[in-house]
C-alpha positions as CSV (number, residue, x, y, z in Angstrom):
1,M,45.6,-76.0,-98.8
2,S,43.9,-73.1,-97.2
3,G,45.5,-69.6,-96.9
4,P,44.7,-66.4,-98.3
5,V,43.6,-66.2,-102.1
6,P,45.9,-65.1,-104.4
7,I,46.2,-61.9,-106.7
8,A,47.9,-61.8,-109.6
9,N,49.5,-59.2,-111.3
10,S,49.3,-60.6,-115.3
11,L,47.2,-63.3,-117.3
12,E,50.6,-65.1,-117.3
13,D,50.2,-65.8,-114.2
14,I,46.4,-67.2,-114.1
15,Y,46.1,-68.6,-117.1
16,T,48.4,-71.5,-119.7
17,P,50.3,-70.3,-122.1
18,D,48.1,-71.7,-124.7
19,A,44.7,-70.0,-123.7
20,L,46.5,-66.0,-123.2
21,S,45.9,-64.7,-126.4
22,T,41.9,-65.2,-126.0
23,Q,42.5,-64.5,-122.7
24,Q,44.6,-60.8,-123.8
25,K,41.3,-59.7,-126.2
26,R,38.5,-60.8,-123.2
27,W,39.6,-59.1,-120.6
28,N,40.4,-56.3,-122.7
29,N,36.8,-56.2,-124.3
30,L,36.3,-56.0,-120.7
31,L,38.1,-53.3,-119.4
32,S,36.7,-51.3,-122.3
33,K,33.7,-51.7,-122.5
34,F,33.2,-51.0,-118.9
35,E,34.9,-47.8,-118.8
36,S,32.1,-47.3,-121.8
37,T,29.7,-48.1,-119.6
38,Y,30.7,-46.5,-116.6
39,G,33.0,-43.1,-117.9
40,H,36.4,-45.0,-115.8
41,Q,38.3,-48.0,-115.1
42,P,37.9,-50.4,-112.6
43,E,39.6,-51.6,-109.3
44,F,40.6,-54.3,-110.3
45,V,39.0,-57.4,-111.4
46,S,37.7,-60.8,-108.4
47,R,37.4,-64.0,-110.7
48,S,36.6,-67.3,-110.1
49,P,37.0,-70.1,-113.2
50,G,34.6,-73.3,-113.3
51,R,35.1,-77.0,-113.2
52,V,35.2,-80.3,-113.9
53,N,34.1,-83.2,-111.5
54,I,35.8,-86.6,-112.3
55,I,34.3,-88.1,-109.8
56,G,32.5,-88.0,-106.9
57,E,28.2,-87.0,-108.9
58,H,25.9,-86.4,-106.2
59,I,27.2,-86.3,-102.9
60,D,28.9,-83.4,-102.2
61,Y,25.5,-82.8,-100.5
62,S,25.0,-86.4,-98.7
63,L,29.0,-84.7,-97.3
64,Y,30.9,-87.5,-98.6
65,S,34.3,-86.6,-100.4
66,V,34.5,-86.4,-104.4
67,L,37.9,-85.1,-107.2
68,P,37.5,-81.8,-108.9
69,M,39.3,-79.6,-110.7
70,A,39.8,-76.2,-112.0
71,I,39.2,-75.6,-115.4
72,T,40.1,-72.1,-117.8
73,A,36.7,-71.4,-118.7
74,D,35.5,-68.2,-115.8
75,T,33.6,-65.8,-113.9
76,I,35.5,-62.8,-114.0
77,I,33.9,-59.6,-112.8
78,A,35.9,-55.7,-113.1
79,V,34.7,-53.8,-109.7
80,S,34.4,-49.9,-109.3
81,T,33.3,-48.2,-105.9
82,H,33.2,-44.7,-107.7
83,L,29.8,-44.6,-106.5
84,L,28.2,-42.2,-103.7
85,A,25.0,-43.7,-102.3
86,P,21.6,-42.7,-102.8
87,K,20.6,-42.1,-99.3
88,E,21.3,-42.3,-95.7
89,G,20.9,-46.1,-94.7
90,T,21.3,-47.2,-98.0
91,F,23.8,-48.0,-100.4
92,R,23.8,-49.0,-104.5
93,I,24.9,-51.8,-106.9
94,Q,24.5,-51.3,-110.6
95,I,25.9,-54.6,-112.4
96,A,26.0,-55.5,-115.9
97,N,27.0,-58.0,-118.4
98,V,29.2,-58.3,-121.4
99,Q,26.7,-60.2,-123.2
100,D,24.2,-57.4,-122.7
101,S,21.6,-58.1,-125.2
102,K,20.7,-60.9,-123.5
103,F,21.3,-60.0,-119.6
104,K,19.7,-56.7,-119.1
105,A,21.2,-54.3,-116.9
106,R,20.6,-53.5,-113.1
107,E,20.8,-50.9,-110.4
108,F,19.4,-51.8,-106.6
109,D,19.4,-49.5,-103.6
110,I,20.0,-51.9,-101.0
111,P,19.9,-51.8,-97.4
112,Y,22.8,-51.3,-95.2
113,D,21.2,-54.5,-93.3
114,S,19.7,-56.9,-95.3
115,V,19.8,-58.4,-99.1
116,D,16.3,-59.5,-100.5
117,I,16.7,-62.0,-103.5
118,D,13.2,-63.4,-104.4
119,S,13.9,-66.9,-105.3
120,T,11.0,-67.5,-107.6
121,V,12.2,-65.1,-109.9
122,H,15.2,-66.7,-112.7
123,E,17.4,-63.3,-112.5
124,W,20.6,-63.7,-113.8
125,T,21.4,-60.8,-111.0
126,N,20.5,-63.4,-108.6
127,Y,23.2,-64.9,-108.5
128,F,25.5,-61.8,-107.8
129,K,23.0,-61.0,-105.0
130,S,23.4,-64.4,-103.7
131,G,27.6,-63.4,-103.3
132,L,26.7,-59.5,-101.5
133,R,24.7,-61.3,-99.3
134,G,27.2,-64.2,-97.6
135,A,29.9,-62.3,-97.9
136,L,28.0,-59.2,-96.5
137,E,27.0,-61.6,-93.6
138,L,31.4,-62.1,-92.8
139,L,31.7,-58.6,-93.7
140,R,29.9,-57.9,-90.5
141,K,30.7,-60.7,-88.4
142,K,34.4,-58.9,-88.4
143,H,33.4,-55.3,-88.2
144,G,30.5,-55.4,-85.8
145,A,26.5,-54.5,-87.1
146,D,27.0,-50.8,-88.0
147,F,29.7,-51.8,-91.1
148,K,28.5,-50.5,-94.0
149,P,28.9,-51.7,-97.2
150,K,29.9,-49.6,-100.4
151,S,28.2,-49.2,-103.9
152,M,29.9,-50.6,-106.2
153,Q,29.6,-51.4,-110.1
154,I,29.6,-54.3,-111.7
155,L,30.5,-55.2,-115.2
156,M,30.4,-58.7,-115.1
157,D,31.6,-61.7,-117.8
158,G,31.4,-65.7,-117.9
159,T,32.9,-68.2,-120.2
160,V,30.9,-71.4,-118.5
161,P,27.8,-72.2,-120.0
162,A,25.2,-71.6,-118.7
163,G,23.2,-75.2,-117.6
164,G,26.4,-77.0,-118.9
165,G,27.1,-78.8,-115.9
166,L,30.9,-76.4,-115.1
167,S,29.8,-74.8,-112.8
168,S,28.1,-72.0,-114.3
169,S,25.7,-70.6,-110.4
170,A,29.0,-71.4,-108.5
171,A,31.5,-69.5,-110.2
172,F,29.8,-66.2,-110.4
173,V,28.4,-66.8,-106.6
174,T,32.1,-66.8,-105.6
175,A,33.4,-64.2,-107.7
176,S,31.0,-61.8,-106.9
177,A,31.4,-62.4,-103.0
178,L,35.2,-61.9,-103.7
179,A,34.7,-59.5,-105.1
180,V,32.5,-57.7,-102.7
181,M,35.2,-58.7,-100.0
182,A,37.5,-56.7,-101.6
183,A,35.5,-53.5,-102.7
184,N,35.2,-52.9,-99.1
185,G,38.7,-53.4,-97.9
186,E,39.8,-56.6,-97.7
187,Q,43.0,-56.8,-97.8
188,T,43.2,-61.0,-97.9
189,V,40.1,-62.9,-98.3
190,D,40.5,-66.4,-96.5
191,K,40.0,-69.4,-98.8
192,K,37.9,-71.5,-96.2
193,E,35.9,-68.3,-95.1
194,L,35.6,-67.4,-98.8
195,T,34.5,-71.5,-100.6
196,E,32.2,-72.1,-97.0
197,L,30.4,-68.5,-97.3
198,A,29.6,-69.0,-101.1
199,I,28.3,-72.6,-100.2
200,V,25.3,-71.5,-98.1
201,S,25.2,-68.3,-100.3
202,E,24.2,-69.9,-104.0
203,R,21.6,-71.7,-101.8
204,A,20.1,-68.5,-101.4
205,V,19.2,-68.8,-105.6
206,G,16.1,-71.4,-105.0
207,V,19.2,-74.1,-105.2
208,N,19.8,-77.3,-102.8
209,S,23.6,-77.3,-103.5
210,G,26.8,-78.8,-101.9
211,G,30.3,-77.6,-101.8
212,M,32.3,-78.9,-104.6
213,D,31.5,-76.2,-107.0
214,Q,32.9,-74.0,-104.8
215,S,35.8,-75.4,-103.1
216,A,37.4,-76.9,-106.8
217,S,36.9,-73.1,-107.3
218,V,38.0,-71.3,-105.1
219,F,41.1,-74.4,-103.6
220,S,42.1,-76.0,-107.1
221,E,45.5,-75.8,-108.1
222,R,47.0,-76.1,-112.1
223,G,47.8,-78.9,-113.2
224,S,46.0,-81.0,-110.3
225,A,43.0,-82.6,-109.4
226,L,41.3,-81.1,-105.6
227,F,40.0,-84.4,-103.7
228,V,37.5,-82.3,-100.9
229,S,36.0,-84.3,-97.9
230,F,33.6,-81.7,-95.7
231,T,33.3,-83.6,-92.3
232,P,34.4,-83.4,-89.8
233,T,35.3,-79.5,-91.9
234,L,35.8,-79.0,-95.4
235,L,39.1,-79.8,-96.2
236,A,40.8,-79.9,-99.6
237,R,44.6,-81.0,-101.1
238,P,45.8,-81.1,-104.7
239,V,45.9,-84.6,-106.5
240,S,48.6,-85.3,-109.0
241,F,47.8,-87.9,-111.7
242,P,51.3,-90.6,-111.8
243,P,53.0,-90.4,-115.2
244,T,51.3,-93.2,-117.5
245,S,51.8,-94.4,-121.0
246,P,49.9,-94.1,-122.9
247,E,49.5,-90.4,-121.7
248,L,46.5,-90.0,-119.9
249,T,43.9,-86.8,-120.9
250,F,40.9,-85.8,-119.9
251,L,38.2,-84.8,-123.2
252,I,34.6,-82.0,-121.6
253,A,32.5,-82.8,-124.4
254,Q,29.0,-80.1,-124.3
255,S,25.4,-82.2,-125.3
256,F,24.0,-79.0,-125.4
257,V,21.0,-80.1,-123.7
258,T,21.1,-77.1,-121.1
259,A,20.9,-78.7,-117.6
260,D,19.2,-75.1,-115.4
261,K,19.4,-76.4,-111.4
262,F,17.0,-73.1,-111.0
263,V,14.6,-74.4,-113.0
264,T,14.2,-77.9,-113.3
265,G,15.0,-78.0,-109.4
266,P,11.8,-78.9,-107.8
267,I,11.7,-82.6,-110.4
268,H,15.1,-83.5,-110.6
269,Y,18.4,-81.6,-108.8
270,N,15.9,-80.6,-105.8
271,L,14.2,-83.9,-105.2
272,R,17.5,-85.4,-105.4
273,V,18.7,-84.0,-102.7
274,V,15.3,-84.2,-100.6
275,E,15.2,-88.2,-101.4
276,C,18.7,-88.1,-99.7
277,T,17.9,-86.8,-96.2
278,L,15.1,-89.1,-96.6
279,A,16.5,-91.5,-96.8
280,A,19.1,-90.7,-94.2
281,A,16.4,-89.6,-91.9
282,Y,14.3,-93.3,-93.0
283,L,17.5,-95.5,-92.0
284,N,18.1,-93.8,-88.8
285,A,14.5,-94.3,-88.1
286,V,14.7,-98.6,-88.7
287,L,18.5,-99.4,-88.0
288,N,20.1,-97.4,-85.3
289,P,18.2,-97.1,-81.3
290,P,14.6,-95.5,-81.4
291,G,15.0,-91.6,-79.7
292,T,17.9,-91.4,-81.7
293,L,18.7,-87.9,-83.7
294,L,21.0,-88.0,-86.2
295,P,23.5,-85.1,-85.7
296,G,23.0,-81.4,-87.3
297,D,25.3,-80.8,-90.2
298,T,26.7,-78.4,-93.4
299,S,24.4,-79.8,-95.9
300,P,21.5,-78.0,-96.8
301,L,18.2,-79.9,-95.0
302,G,21.1,-80.2,-91.9
303,I,21.0,-83.7,-91.7
304,S,22.7,-85.8,-94.7
305,L,23.5,-89.4,-94.8
306,H,26.9,-89.7,-94.2
307,G,25.7,-88.2,-90.7
308,F,23.0,-91.1,-90.3
309,H,26.9,-93.7,-91.3
310,E,29.0,-91.9,-88.7
311,T,25.7,-91.8,-86.6
312,Y,25.4,-95.7,-87.6
313,F,29.2,-96.4,-86.9
314,T,29.2,-94.8,-83.8
315,L,26.5,-97.2,-81.7
316,A,27.6,-100.1,-83.5
317,E,31.5,-99.6,-81.2
318,Y,29.2,-98.2,-78.7
319,N,27.0,-101.6,-78.5
320,N,30.2,-103.4,-78.6
321,S,29.3,-104.9,-82.2
322,Q,32.1,-105.8,-85.1
323,K,32.5,-102.6,-86.8
324,P,34.4,-102.8,-90.5
325,K,38.2,-101.8,-89.9
326,S,38.0,-99.3,-93.2
327,V,36.0,-96.6,-94.8
328,S,35.2,-98.6,-97.6
329,E,34.2,-101.9,-96.3
330,Q,31.5,-99.8,-94.3
331,L,30.0,-98.2,-97.3
332,E,29.5,-101.9,-98.4
333,H,27.9,-102.6,-95.5
334,L,26.2,-100.1,-95.6
335,L,25.1,-101.0,-99.9
336,Q,24.0,-104.2,-97.6
337,L,21.6,-102.5,-94.8
338,T,20.5,-100.7,-97.7
339,K,19.4,-103.0,-100.0
340,Q,17.8,-104.9,-97.2
341,T,16.2,-102.2,-95.6
342,L,14.8,-100.2,-98.3
343,T,12.7,-102.1,-100.5
344,K,10.3,-101.2,-102.0
345,E,11.4,-100.2,-105.7
346,E,8.7,-98.0,-106.6
347,G,9.3,-95.3,-104.1
348,Y,8.0,-94.0,-100.3
349,T,4.5,-92.2,-100.5
350,R,5.0,-89.1,-97.7
351,S,2.5,-90.8,-95.5
352,E,4.9,-93.9,-96.1
353,I,8.0,-91.7,-94.5
354,A,6.3,-89.5,-91.9
355,S,4.9,-92.5,-90.7
356,V,8.0,-94.4,-90.1
357,L,9.7,-90.9,-88.7
358,G,6.9,-90.6,-86.7
359,L,5.2,-87.4,-87.5
360,S,1.9,-86.6,-86.5
361,S,0.7,-86.0,-90.3
362,E,2.2,-84.8,-93.8
363,D,2.0,-81.2,-93.0
364,E,3.9,-81.8,-90.9
365,F,6.3,-83.6,-93.2
366,N,6.6,-81.2,-95.9
367,Q,7.2,-78.3,-93.4
368,K,9.7,-80.2,-92.2
369,F,11.7,-81.5,-95.6
370,T,10.1,-80.2,-98.9
371,S,9.0,-76.0,-97.6
372,R,12.5,-74.6,-98.0
373,F,13.2,-75.7,-101.7
374,P,9.8,-76.7,-102.9
375,V,9.8,-80.3,-105.3
376,R,6.9,-82.4,-106.6
377,A,6.7,-86.1,-106.6
378,E,4.7,-87.9,-105.4
379,R,6.9,-91.0,-104.0
380,F,10.3,-90.8,-103.1
381,K,12.9,-93.2,-104.6
382,L,14.9,-93.4,-101.1
383,R,16.1,-96.8,-101.4
384,Q,17.7,-95.9,-105.1
385,R,19.3,-92.8,-104.3
386,A,21.2,-93.9,-100.8
387,I,21.9,-96.9,-103.0
388,H,24.1,-93.9,-105.5
389,V,25.7,-92.2,-102.9
390,F,27.2,-95.1,-101.1
391,S,28.1,-97.1,-103.9
392,E,29.8,-93.9,-105.2
393,A,31.9,-92.5,-102.3
394,L,33.1,-96.0,-102.2
395,R,34.3,-95.2,-105.9
396,V,36.1,-92.1,-104.9
397,L,38.0,-93.9,-102.2
398,K,38.8,-96.1,-105.0
399,F,39.4,-94.5,-107.7
400,M,41.8,-92.4,-104.6
401,D,43.7,-95.3,-103.9
402,L,44.4,-96.1,-107.8
403,L,46.2,-93.3,-107.9
404,E,47.9,-92.8,-104.9
405,N,48.6,-96.3,-104.1
406,S,48.6,-97.8,-107.2
407,S,51.0,-96.7,-109.9
408,P,51.5,-98.2,-113.0
409,Q,54.5,-99.4,-112.9
410,G,56.3,-102.2,-116.4
411,G,54.8,-100.7,-119.0
412,K,51.3,-101.4,-117.3
413,G,50.0,-97.5,-117.9
414,D,46.9,-98.7,-119.6
415,E,45.4,-101.3,-117.1
416,F,46.1,-99.4,-115.1
417,N,43.6,-96.4,-117.3
418,S,41.7,-98.6,-117.6
419,Q,41.0,-98.9,-114.2
420,L,40.7,-95.8,-113.4
421,G,37.8,-95.4,-116.5
422,A,35.9,-98.4,-115.0
423,L,35.2,-96.5,-112.5
424,L,34.0,-93.9,-114.4
425,N,31.8,-95.8,-116.5
426,E,30.6,-97.1,-113.3
427,T,29.7,-93.9,-112.0
428,Q,27.5,-93.2,-115.6
429,D,26.1,-96.8,-114.7
430,S,24.3,-95.4,-111.5
431,C,23.4,-92.2,-112.5
432,R,21.6,-93.3,-115.5
433,E,19.6,-96.3,-114.2
434,T,19.8,-95.5,-110.2
435,Y,20.1,-91.8,-109.5
436,E,18.2,-90.8,-112.9
437,C,20.2,-87.9,-113.4
438,S,21.6,-89.0,-117.1
439,C,19.8,-88.1,-120.6
440,E,20.2,-89.6,-123.5
441,E,22.6,-87.7,-125.0
442,I,24.4,-87.7,-122.9
443,D,24.2,-91.6,-122.8
444,R,25.1,-91.4,-126.7
445,I,28.2,-89.1,-126.3
446,C,29.7,-91.3,-123.6
447,A,28.9,-94.8,-126.0
448,I,30.4,-93.0,-129.1
449,A,33.5,-91.9,-127.1
450,R,34.4,-95.2,-125.9
451,K,33.2,-96.4,-129.2
452,A,36.9,-94.0,-130.5
453,G,39.0,-95.3,-127.6
454,S,37.7,-93.8,-123.7
455,Y,38.9,-95.5,-121.3
456,G,35.8,-93.9,-119.5
457,S,32.7,-91.7,-119.7
458,R,30.2,-89.9,-117.6
459,L,28.5,-87.2,-117.7
460,T,29.7,-84.7,-115.3
461,G,27.6,-82.0,-113.0
462,A,24.3,-82.2,-112.0
463,G,23.2,-84.5,-115.4
464,W,20.0,-84.0,-117.0
465,G,22.2,-82.4,-119.9
466,G,25.3,-80.3,-119.7
467,C,28.9,-81.9,-120.1
468,S,30.9,-85.3,-119.8
469,V,34.0,-85.9,-119.3
470,H,35.7,-88.6,-120.6
471,L,39.0,-90.1,-119.8
472,V,41.1,-90.5,-122.5
473,P,44.2,-91.9,-124.3
474,A,46.7,-88.8,-125.7
475,D,47.0,-91.3,-129.2
476,K,43.2,-91.4,-129.0
477,V,42.2,-88.0,-128.6
478,D,41.6,-87.3,-131.8
479,A,39.3,-89.9,-132.9
480,V,37.1,-89.7,-130.2
481,K,36.7,-85.5,-130.8
482,E,36.7,-87.1,-135.0
483,A,33.7,-89.9,-133.3
484,L,32.0,-86.9,-131.3
485,E,31.5,-85.2,-134.9
486,K,30.4,-87.5,-137.2
487,E,28.4,-89.6,-135.4
488,Y,26.9,-86.4,-132.3
489,Y,27.6,-82.9,-133.4
490,S,27.1,-83.2,-136.8
491,Q,23.1,-83.6,-136.1
492,L,22.7,-80.5,-134.7
493,E,22.5,-77.2,-135.7
494,L,25.1,-75.4,-134.7
495,S,27.1,-72.4,-135.3
496,E,30.5,-72.4,-136.4
497,E,31.4,-71.2,-132.2
498,Q,29.1,-73.9,-130.8
499,R,30.5,-76.5,-133.3
500,E,34.5,-75.0,-132.3
501,G,33.4,-75.5,-128.2
502,A,31.7,-78.4,-128.5
503,V,34.3,-80.0,-127.0
504,V,34.9,-77.1,-124.7
505,V,38.0,-78.5,-122.9
506,R,40.8,-80.6,-123.2
507,L,42.6,-81.1,-120.1
508,F,46.3,-82.1,-120.1
509,V,46.6,-84.0,-116.3
510,Y,50.3,-83.5,-114.8
511,Y,52.5,-85.0,-112.7
512,E,53.9,-82.2,-110.8
513,A,52.0,-79.4,-109.5
514,C,51.8,-75.9,-111.1
515,D,51.1,-72.4,-109.4
516,E,47.8,-71.5,-108.2
517,F,44.8,-70.6,-109.7
518,S,45.0,-66.8,-108.7
519,M,41.3,-65.5,-107.9
520,T,41.8,-62.1,-108.5
521,G,43.8,-59.4,-110.4
522,K,44.6,-56.3,-109.6
């Protein structure tokens, strides 16, 4: 699915018919506000959508495959390069937001050779800067170290709810990187290059992000989910849902509990990344021959549970041990090994882990695992995190097997849908009980939706709030929405706009894939 990012010539190339009226008004407002802000029309608009993750939660940064889908909500960035550089050796960025009362306009004079980002400050323009930095690094590789970036005037508008678990940050970073590439004369932008630079770039704002969000934003096709794998190289392919009776629908429901990965990273998201990395190192030290090193990879801290997985079974095969035939069997085996090896339910201290890894001190431990993205924890729950990752990776494979090898026949649509839904429910159970990334509000929404007719309901995205995704038969959509309004949203103090958008997206999954989502329009 690689190739160039498409260029759209009209909104019909980007949005579904039911969204066109709203999007036309929004884009007209963007262009009008750009002209009133900068005194002229933009040259082009860069776009990158958010995503909903169907299954495969919190396993992309361990390099296991996932199944997301792009959504209508997106980031759009209007761009002009009609701006002179302030002085020799620098370029200027003027950046504003349509929501200017909430996000203040900024102006930066930036040296050609570096883009400074203070990741300790929660500043909205850092997301643009991270995309800028990544794009310029790629442009220097292509055009040489003497490459001189163009100054830019930027106006951004985003409809992906911040902290909603639908990947607002990745949409912003990806759209920003794409805007910089186009502004600096790149007529074609390769999808894989854009995705890989966006994955690394987002980490500059202080979040240990994986690669699912950016992949879904760039590679998704309208009407299809996207199966993304990260090893041995980044690959993405569209996945169609077979027609069923009753027809399948995805609902995305807001909890209105904001889950900001930057703010809570040290005790939530970043901590989970560190715990998974530590679990990989610990299992390797105990289960593989002494001196075995895990391969460096593209995960946030350079080693991963997937790297341990590959290393363990490669060595087993080399030593003539019996190797499970399939990846599913391997994951089942790793689940049993994890439960036998990582026995401390209460977690492991720094000194306990350092001792097993052969590290001389807690300082060496901190330097190796927690200095890049600081975390706060006295104990690290290696057992629970590894169990979730291996079991969730297994659920992704089971879900894919159902979609591609067990299509419903002879009126068994309801049974087929129930099997898919059961896997989503298992994911939610694991996120709540084992990975501890759910919250009371999400749990309540899932229970309400299941009772009203959802086959499967779970959190989507990082968790600790945000959104939930529900696999619902088409004839139960209204019942689920009514139940959520009556039993959850009616108890919140919401504006009319919030109430109307509480069920953020209603996605019907079609069997035939349609045209690609466009990332940029000129």
